[in-house]
C-alpha positions as CSV (number, residue, x, y, z in Angstrom):
1,X,-15.6,28.0,19.1
2,X,-15.1,31.5,20.5
3,X,-13.2,32.0,23.8
4,X,-15.1,32.9,26.9
5,X,-14.1,36.6,27.4
6,X,-15.4,37.3,30.9
7,X,-12.3,36.9,33.1
8,X,-14.5,36.9,36.2
9,X,-16.8,34.0,35.0
10,X,-16.2,30.7,36.7
11,X,-14.9,27.9,34.6
12,X,-17.7,25.8,33.2
13,X,-18.1,22.3,34.7
14,X,-15.8,19.8,33.1
15,X,-18.8,17.6,32.3
16,X,-20.0,20.2,29.8
17,X,-19.0,20.2,26.1
18,X,-15.3,20.9,25.4
19,X,-14.3,24.5,25.5
20,X,-11.6,27.0,26.2
21,X,-11.1,30.4,27.8
22,X,-8.3,32.9,27.1
23,X,-7.4,35.3,29.9
24,X,-4.7,38.0,29.7
25,X,-2.4,37.6,32.8
26,X,0.1,40.3,32.0
27,X,1.0,42.4,28.9
28,X,2.9,39.5,27.4
29,X,1.5,36.3,29.1
30,X,-1.9,34.7,28.8
31,X,-3.7,31.8,30.5
32,X,-5.4,29.3,28.2
33,X,-7.9,27.0,30.0
34,X,-9.3,23.9,28.2
35,X,-12.0,21.5,29.5
36,X,-14.2,18.6,28.5
37,X,-14.0,15.1,27.0
38,X,-10.9,15.4,24.8
39,X,-9.2,12.7,22.7
40,X,-6.2,10.8,24.1
41,X,-3.6,12.7,22.0
42,X,-5.2,16.2,22.4
43,X,-2.3,17.5,24.4
44,X,0.2,16.6,21.7
45,X,-2.0,18.2,19.0
46,X,-2.4,21.3,21.2
47,X,1.3,21.7,22.0
48,X,2.3,21.2,18.3
49,X,-0.4,23.6,17.1
50,X,0.9,26.3,19.5
51,X,4.5,25.8,18.4
52,X,3.6,26.0,14.8
53,X,1.8,29.3,15.6
54,X,4.9,30.6,17.4
55,X,3.2,30.5,20.8
56,X,5.4,29.4,23.7
57,X,4.2,27.3,26.7
58,X,5.7,28.6,29.9
59,X,3.8,26.5,32.4
60,X,0.9,24.2,32.5
61,X,-1.1,21.6,34.3
62,X,-3.6,19.2,32.9
63,X,-5.6,16.4,34.6
64,X,-8.1,13.8,33.4
65,X,-10.7,12.6,35.9
66,X,-12.1,9.1,36.2
67,X,-15.0,9.9,33.8
68,X,-12.5,11.0,31.1
69,X,-13.1,14.7,31.4
70,X,-10.1,17.0,31.1
71,X,-9.3,20.3,32.9
72,X,-6.1,22.1,31.8
73,X,-4.5,25.5,32.3
74,X,-1.5,26.7,30.3
75,X,0.4,29.9,30.7
76,X,1.5,30.9,27.2
77,X,3.4,33.8,25.5
78,X,3.3,34.9,21.9
79,X,6.7,35.2,20.1
80,X,7.4,37.6,17.3
81,X,5.3,36.8,14.3
82,X,2.7,34.8,16.1
83,X,-1.0,35.7,15.6
84,X,-3.1,37.8,18.0
85,X,-4.0,35.3,20.7
86,X,-7.6,36.6,20.8
87,X,-8.0,35.2,17.2
88,X,-6.7,31.7,18.0
89,X,-9.2,28.8,18.4
90,X,-7.3,26.9,21.1
91,X,-9.9,24.1,21.2
92,X,-9.4,23.5,17.5
93,X,-5.7,23.2,18.1
94,X,-6.4,20.4,20.6
95,X,-8.8,18.6,18.3
96,X,-6.9,18.9,15.0
97,X,-4.0,16.8,13.8
98,X,-1.0,19.1,13.4
99,X,0.0,20.0,9.9
100,X,3.8,19.5,10.3
101,X,6.1,17.1,12.0
102,X,7.2,17.8,15.5
103,X,10.6,19.4,16.1
104,X,13.4,17.2,17.5
105,X,13.7,17.2,21.3
106,X,16.9,17.0,23.4
107,X,16.8,15.9,27.1
108,X,19.4,16.4,29.8
109,X,17.7,14.0,32.2
110,X,14.7,11.7,32.5
111,X,13.4,9.3,35.1
112,X,10.8,6.6,34.8
113,X,9.1,5.2,37.9
114,X,6.3,2.8,38.7
115,X,5.4,-0.5,37.3
116,X,2.1,-2.2,36.6
117,X,2.2,-3.8,40.1
118,X,3.0,-0.5,41.8
119,X,0.3,1.9,40.6
120,X,-2.1,2.8,37.9
121,X,0.2,4.9,35.8
122,X,3.8,5.2,34.7
123,X,5.5,8.3,36.0
124,X,7.9,10.2,33.7
125,X,10.0,13.2,34.8
126,X,12.1,15.0,32.1
127,X,14.4,17.9,31.8
128,X,15.9,19.6,28.7
129,X,16.7,22.8,27.0
130,X,13.4,24.7,26.6
131,X,12.3,26.2,23.3
132,X,9.1,26.6,21.3
133,X,8.0,23.1,20.4
134,X,9.7,21.2,23.2
135,X,6.5,19.9,24.7
136,X,4.9,19.1,21.3
137,X,8.0,17.1,20.3
138,X,8.0,15.2,23.6
139,X,4.3,14.4,23.5
140,X,4.9,13.1,19.9
141,X,7.6,10.8,21.2
142,X,5.2,9.4,23.8
143,X,2.5,8.9,21.1
144,X,5.0,6.9,19.0
145,X,5.1,4.2,21.8
146,X,1.3,4.5,22.3
147,X,1.5,6.3,25.6
148,X,-0.4,9.4,26.6
149,X,-0.5,11.6,29.7
150,X,-3.5,11.4,32.1
151,X,-2.0,14.1,34.3
152,X,0.9,16.5,33.6
153,X,2.8,19.4,35.0
154,X,4.8,21.6,32.7
155,X,7.3,24.2,33.9
156,X,10.2,26.2,32.5
157,X,12.9,28.0,34.5
158,X,16.1,29.7,33.3
159,X,15.8,28.2,29.8
160,X,15.2,24.6,31.0
161,X,12.0,22.6,30.8
162,X,11.0,20.6,33.8
163,X,8.0,18.4,32.9
164,X,6.2,15.6,34.8
165,X,3.7,13.1,33.3
166,X,1.6,10.3,34.6
167,X,1.1,8.0,31.7
168,X,-1.3,5.3,30.5
169,X,-1.6,3.6,27.1
170,X,-3.9,5.3,24.6
171,X,-6.5,2.6,25.4
172,X,-6.3,3.7,29.1
173,X,-4.4,0.6,30.3
174,X,-1.6,0.7,32.8
175,X,1.7,0.6,30.8
176,X,3.3,-2.8,30.8
177,X,7.0,-3.5,31.4
178,X,7.4,-3.7,27.6
179,X,5.8,-0.3,27.2
180,X,8.2,1.1,29.8
181,X,11.2,-0.4,28.0
182,X,10.1,1.0,24.6
183,X,9.7,4.4,26.1
184,X,13.1,4.2,27.9
185,X,14.7,3.3,24.6
186,X,13.2,6.4,22.8
187,X,14.2,8.7,25.7
188,X,17.7,7.3,25.8
189,X,18.1,8.4,22.1
190,X,17.0,12.0,23.1
191,X,19.6,12.4,25.9
192,X,22.4,14.9,25.2
193,X,25.7,13.3,26.2
194,X,28.4,15.6,27.4
């Protein structure tokens, strides 16, 4: 799919077919907007596809509505050797299984909050040294325990990633206490001790 090029056009309704739009924000930073009914692990595929192409995610937000439609906006920057962003099919990155394994992730902090009796999602807040591939590796870790974000906020500042996720199971259920323990065990293994 070709990107929508008119930066003044309103974003299509999320109920329409999946799509994306690329808008140049500055000389080195672009906004990538995605929308539509996307598969549960689209964000992991998208983040890993970007990292494999050498495209860094600086900030982002994504939210799924009750009908299963996604609206996402990511601020991205190419790194040396990455392709011209105008030639990248960002929707294809979200739909296609990545061709390589995710990079390892290191965390300096994480917090899990919520339980099945306290809300409809499991909240995860993480911090760690930012680099190209951080988000993709983290989303792959979530997928290993069959959890996926339904809402996320991604931010980097001074070389550190600050990411928040509201998680459900890939089937759309509220994560159980067992799911929470499995995730905590994976995240503990990623913590940098020091």
